[in-house]
N, C-alpha and C positions, 0 to 999 in steps of 0.2 A: 508549431509553436503558438500559442494563442496570445496574441499580440495587442498592438494598438487596432483601432477600430479600420485603419486604413494601411495599405503596405509602405513599408520604409526600407529604404536600402541601408542595410548594415554592414559595417566592416567586416571581414572574416576576422575571428579572433586569433590572437597570436597562439605560439606554442605554449604559453602558461607556466613557462619555467618558474617564474617568481610566484605563481600561484601554488605550484607544487612545494616549493621551499618553505611557503608560510603555511601550508597545511601540515607539512613535516615540522614545523616548529609547534604549532600547536598539539599534535600528538606527543610531543618531547615533553611539552608542559603537562600534560595530563598524565605522563608517566612519572614524572617528577614529583607528583603531588601525592602520590602514593608511598607508603612505607618501602623499605630497601627491598623486602622480599616482594613488592607489589600488590600487597594486600593490605587492609586496615586490620587491627589486631582483633580479638575477639571481643563481642559487646553484647548487650541484652538483645532480645528478640526485636525483629523490624515491627513497627506498630502495625495494626491491621488497617489503619486507616492511611496507610503509607502508599498503598497501592496505585498504580496508574494503568488504566483509567480508575476513577474513583468508583469503589462498589456503591451498590444501591442502598445497601443496608449493613451497619456493623453494630455488632453488640460485644464488646471486648469485654474481657474478665475471664478470672480461672487461671489455672496453673499453665504453663507453656508445656508443649511436647517436644521433646527430644530425639532427633534420628540419630541411633546408636548401630552398632555391630549387630543387635538383635532385631532391628527393624525389619518388618517384610511389607512388601506392596500387595495387598489382598485384593482380587479380582473376583466378581460373580462366575459361577460355572456357565458356560455355554455363551460366552459374551467375548467374541474374538476381538471387538472394537475396545472394550474396555482393556483387555490385555494388551493390545498393541500400544493403547495410550500409556498404560503402565510400564511398558517396555521402554518409552521415549522418556517416562519421568525417571526410571532406573539408569538409563545410558546417560542423563544429564548429571545425577548426583553421585554416581560411583566413582569419576575419576577425582573429583575434589574431596569428597567425603572418605574415600576409601574404604567405604563400608560394602558388604556385598549386595544387599537390597533384593533378595530373590522375590521374583514375582510369582504367586502361587495363589491356590483357591482356599489354602489352609488358614487358620487364624494364628494369631501371633502366639507369643510363648514368654513366659517368665513375668507377667503382668504387663507385657507390651502388646497392645491390638494392631499396632503398626499404622501403616498408611492404606486406608480402605477407599476404593473406587466403586461406586454404585450407579447403575444405569436402571432407568424407569421409573425415577421419583414421580409422583402423581400429582405435585404441586403444579396447576396449569400457570401460574405467574412466572415460572422459570422459562417456559416457551421452549424453543430449539437450541439457546444457545446460552441459557441460565443455568446457575449452579448454585450448591449450596455448600459452605466449608464450614466444618464444625470441629473445632480444635480443643481436646483434654489433654490432661496428663497423661492418659493412657494410648490416646490415638488421635490420627488426622482422618477425618471421613470427608470424602467429596462425593456429592449425590446431585445427580442430573436426570433430565427426562431424556435427552438425547447425547449421542457422542460428542457433538460439537460443545456441550456445554461442559462435560467432563473435560474436555481438552481445554478450554479457556479457564476452566477451574484450577488445572494444573499449572497454567501460566501464573495467577494469582499466587498459588502455593510457592513456586519459584521466587516470584519477588518477595515473599516473605522469609526467604532464607537469605543469610549474608550476602553481599555482592560476590564474594571470592568462591561461592558455588559455581559460578561460571567457568571459573579456570579449569583447565585440562590435567591437572596433576593435584597431588594431595595438598590439602590447606589446612591448618589448624582449625578444630572446633571450638565450642560447641555449636551445633546444629539444632538450634530451638526455632519453635513456630510458636508464636503469642497466642495465648488462650482465647477463646470466644468464638462466635458464629458470624459468619459473613454470607450475606445472600445477595445474588447479583444478577442480571440480564441486561440485554442492552437496550438503548433509547431507540436506535434506529437499525434498520435490516442491513443496509449498505455501509459498510466503512472501510475506505480502501486507499490505497496509493497508485499512482500511474509511474511507470518507469518508461521512457522514452528511449528505446533502443534503435532507433531510425538514425537519429543525429550522430550518435557515437553508439557503436555496437558493444554490447556487454555479454559475455559468455555464459554459458548455462549455469556454471557454478556461482557465478555474481549474483544471477537472477534468484537461485536457491537461497542465497544469503539475503537476499531483499526478504524473500518470503519467510524465511525466520524471524527478520526483524519486525515484520507485520504481525506475525503471529504472537509473539511476546507482548505486544500491546493490544491483543485481541481484534486485530483488523482481520477483514474476512474476504477482502477482494484485491487482487492484484491485475490491473489494468495495464496490458502491454501495447504501446504505442508500435506497432510493427511496419509501419510504411511513412514514408514522406517524401520530400524533394530529394532529399540526401541520400536515403538508401531503402530498399526493400529486404526485410529480414525473415521471410519464411518461405521455405520451398513450396511452390504450387506444382502439380504435376503437370497440368495442363497450359501452364504457361511457365515454362522451366527458366527463361531468360530473367524473371523477376527477380529470382535469388541470385544465379549464376553471375548476371550481369548488373543488374540495378543494386544488389547488395554488395556491389565490389568496392565501394568507396564509402565515404562518410566526412562530417565537418571537416575541413581543413586538409583533406585527401587523407592518405592511408588506406589499409588494406578493407576495412569494412569487416563485411561477414555476414553470415545468415544462419538460421537454424533450419537443419533438416526436420522432416516430419518427425523423426523418432526423438530428436532433440525437443521438440516443442510437446512431444507426448509425455516425456520425462519431466519437463516443468511442470506441466499440469498434474501428473501422478503426485510429483513431490509437493506441490500447494495441496492437493486434496488431502494428503497425508496430515498437514497442520491446517485442515478446516479452512483453507484459503481456496476461493473460485477466481479462476483466469477468465478476465474478458478480454478478448484479443480487439485489437482496433486496426481497422484498415481506412485510412482516411481518403475521403472522395467529396466530390468532384476536384477540389483543389489539393495541394500537398501532394501531388502526383507526379513529379518530374521523373523520379527512378523509374516508375511504370511507363511513362510516355518515352524514355530514352530507351526502354528495354524493347518497346515494341512500336515502330513507326506507324502501323495501323491503327492505334489508339489515338492518333494526332488527327485533326481536321484536315491538315494539308498533307498527311501522309509521309512527313518528314519527322524522324526522331530528333529531337534535341541532345545536345551532350549532356553526359552526367553532371552533377552539381555538387559542389562541395563548400556552397557559402551558407549563409543564413538569413537571405531576406526573405519575405513572405507574400504569398497572393498572386505570384506570376504564373501558376501551372494550372491548367484544368483538362479532365477528360473531354473528349469531344462528344457532347450530349446529343443523342438523338442517333448518332452512328451505329448499325447493328452490330459492328463488332464490340462497342463499348458494353451494350446489355450483355453480349455474350461473356465479355470479361467479368463484370460484376457477378454475373449469376455463376459463372465457374469459381472465382475466387471464393465469393461467400459459402458456395456449396462445400468446398474441400475444408473452408474453415470451420464450417458448422460439424463437418463430421468429424474432425479433429478435437473439437471442444465439448466436453459433455456438460458445461456451465450453460445458464438458461439463455444467455444475451452474447449478442455480437455488436460491436461499437462501429458506426460508419462514419464517423468524423463529421464532416460538413461545415467545418468551419473555414473562415478566412477564404471564401471561393471568390476572390475578387475579380478574376478573369473570367468568370462565369456569368452571363447575364441572368436577372432574376428571374425571368421565365423558364430559361433552361435550369436554373437551380431549383424552382419547385419542381419540374418534370423529373429531374434527375432524382431528386430524394423520395419522390412518391415511387418509382420504379425501385431503387435501392431498398426501401423499405418493405416493398411486395417481396423482394428477395429474400430478405432476412425472415420472413413470415413463411415463406415458401419452404424454407429449409428449417422450420420449426423452432426458431429463435425469437427473442424478444429484441426490439430496436433500442439501442443508445446512441444518442449523438450528441455533438456540442449544441450549446443553446440555440445556435443560428438555426438549427432545425425547426424553431419556432415560427420562424419566417417563411417556412414552408406549409405543410400540413401535416403535422404529426400524427401518425395512426393511434387508434386507441391502445392505451398501455404503454406507449413509448416513454422512454426515460430521457430528459434533457440533462446535459451536465452543463451547469452554469459557471462560466470562469470569468463573468465581467468583475469589475471592482469600482472602486469610488467615482471615478471618472467616466463610466460607462453612462450613455445617454439615457435619458428619460424614456424615450419612445422604445428603446431595445428593450430596457427592463419591462414595459408595459407590456411588450411582446410575449416575455417570458411569462409574466405574472398571468396573462389571458390565457396561455397555454395550459398552465398549472390550473386554472380555475376550470377549463375544459376537461380536464382529467389526465392530463400529463404529470408524471412523475418527475421530481426534481433531484439530482445529486449536486449538492453544493460544493464547488472548487473556486471560491472566489480568489482572484489572483494577487490581491494584495493582501490576503490573509493564508492562504492555504498552499500556494506556490511556492514549492520548496527550493527552485532555482532563483527565487529573488536574493537578492545581496541582504544580508544582516545590517551592514551597515556600510557608508560610502567607502571605506576602507577593506570591505571583504574581497578578498583576492579571486575568489569565483563567482559565478553567477551573473545575472542581469538587473536591471532596476527600472524597465518600463512602467513597473505597476507601483513602482515605490521601493522603499526599503522595508524589510519585514522582519523586525527582530522577534526575540520570542514572544514577547507578551502579546504584541499586535497579532501574531498567529493563532494565538490560544483565546484571546479576550473578546470573543462575539459569539453569538447564539444562532445556531443554524434554524431554529423554529421560528426566530423573528427577524432573520437577515434580509429578506425580500418582503417588503411591506405589501399586504393583498394577496399573498401565497396562502392558501389554507395550510396548516400545519399538517396534515394528513398526507398532502402533496409532497412533503420533504422525505425522500426516500433513503437520505443519509447524506455522508460527507467523503470527500476523496482528495488526497493531496498529490497533486501532479509534478514530477520531476522532470523537467525538460534539460536536455543534456549539451545544448551548444557549447558550452563551455566546460563540460565535464566529461574525462575520457577514461578515469579510474575508478577502481571501487572506493578507494580512500577519499577520492573528491565527491563521489555520491553520497558517502556516510556523512561527510563534514557539513554538506548542505542539509542533509536529512534530518540529522540529530543536532539540537534537542527540539526541532520542531514537530516531528512526527508525533512522538506521545501527546502531545496538547490538541492535535486533530483526532487521533484516536479516542481521545477523553471526550471531546465534542460528540462524538458519534454513539459513544457507548453510555457513559452515565447520565443520571438524571440532572434536567437543568439545575435543580436545587443544590448540587454538589459543585457546580462550577464557581470560581472565585480564584482570581489571579493571586492573592496573598497566600492561600493555603497551598494552591497548585506550585507556585515556585519553590517552597521547600521539599513537596515531594519530588519535582523534577530534579532539584540539587541531589537528592539522595541517590539518583540514577546514575550519576556520573561515574561513581566507583564501580558500577555495575557494568557499564560501557567500557571502562578501563579494562576490567577483567575479560571482558568479550573480544578485547582488540577493535573496537569501534572508534574510528575517528569521528570528534565532535567538536563544535564550537563551544567554546567555553564563555558563553555570554554574561557579560557583567550584570544583567538583569536577575540572575539565578544565584542563590547562596549556595554554591558547591561544596558538597562535604569532602574533607580532606584539602 
């Protein structure tokens, strides 16, 4: 948990019965806001400008296109990625529209050219993730240079259809898409969220649901916090007790859990099918009680501490300089690198209050070398700036308004020296911060973070003195001390996640709270249709 700059003993959270009841009440409220059949009635096309994240360029106009029983989804010959993306689109649309929507390489019929997915566009401005959507009376055409762009374009098309398209049974039409041209590409390459599965364990299906929700808003990174004081969540063959013993509990007690290697591979595969890259984190040298409890030889005194189910921070540390510690780090990172096709491994490095500064610097240098030895890029929390970040390292900044000037200056200096930054300011981007003092879930050590505060900042100018080119992107962490169910995770994630996604994707010129809050309000009906629990912030004019 990224917390205060010094350790603080926190009371163990209660069993949150009242929180569950309040979240259930919120869910009931959103359901009651809909019509009797759970959907709004037919209406005109969703405006091209209503998309989240805001597109880079919109030219609205012309007749809309209507998806009907005649519509086909056309893909080019010899393009398996385009066909796979088309299959995902068809699988989304068929249940609610009731239309067959065959995926084919043939053209349309009866004056309907259908939905066309095209790869290999030559416009360099689209990059690897951009796309162009053109809608006329006869067709919807999605064009991209690379498959990721085509997939992101499908998410835009999805938002341009009525929210009831997300339902899993037949809904009333019409299914119209507004006419015009939309051209889009991301501002930053790194746009992600972090899920802490160490404090409370979340099964594979819940992680997949998280991936789907990130993909809807064009986020491309899932950071998995796999280890902490309260639990170790991934099987490591060379150190098997990490998962079997270290993963056997969680905050407040309970059975905990862990992912087998096949589980992890399935998460990675599923994420890749939605163009989301998994970044695994093993937090070191602090936040390591689960590992220390699993293996006595990782402790300087050779005595394993008991398993831990509280929420205090800063009390644990690997024994720096002990040969067994170096072996442990290399073995774990080696197996993790082999399982992870993505380019980066996250090595934590925060809140190592029980590690001396000299030991911290020595440890982080060794850990960074181990990451490089296994062919990956280093990511660490911004405390890595207090050591010696290797060339090309990414620092994830979680500071907030009360972060000291000296600590900020250290991060700025590292960025000026060539380190990249992923921005996750705790009082803006942390999804586990309470919305208001009455929010039944979450924490408030960084302050209260309502929807406007979460959205209303600019990554490019957030840290004065940081070159804008050093900002790799944004990430929204969700720590789970007080969260143990999927509904709780969603309630704290929505509606803040789309705002962080927009900050990472959309041009600075498109940002503006007054317009964004209206677009966000229109998303509520979509989340209702998808069964997503969310907080109905009074700052947002929710439709319905």
